[in-house]
C-alpha positions, 0 to 999 in steps of 0.5 A: 938478628936471628937466623932459623935453621930447620934441621932434618935429623936422619937415621935416629930411631924413635925420633922426629925427622925434622927439628927447628932450632934457633941460632943467633947470627953473629956474622956471615960465617956463623950464619951457617948451620952447625957441622955437628950436633949432639941431641938428647934422645927423649925418654932414653935416660940421658943417651944422646945421638950425634949427628954430622951435617950432610948438606944444606940449602942456604936460601931455604935455611934447611940442613940435613944431618945424619946420625953417626953415633949414639950413647952416653954424652961424654964419648959421643961429644968426644967423638964429634969434636974429634970428627970436627977437628978432622973435617974443619981444622982451621974453623972454630968449633961452636 
């Protein structure tokens, strides 16, 4: 079964504000949008933007994410994983 979430990615220069991502729904707990996202910025030579979930509407399957960090993939990923561990210490990261 597929669940589609529409992500509104805020505060990223030169990027669209809404992006559609498909995620497989494995169970009810995983049917939620991701807590963190790292997205490669188009035309930016490998730079990524890191986003955190700010809010969601479960009925409309929409999630609002705000950019918190931009740069090379490794430091951005490390920062996002540390942030996820602080915010959701008992949940598994996806």
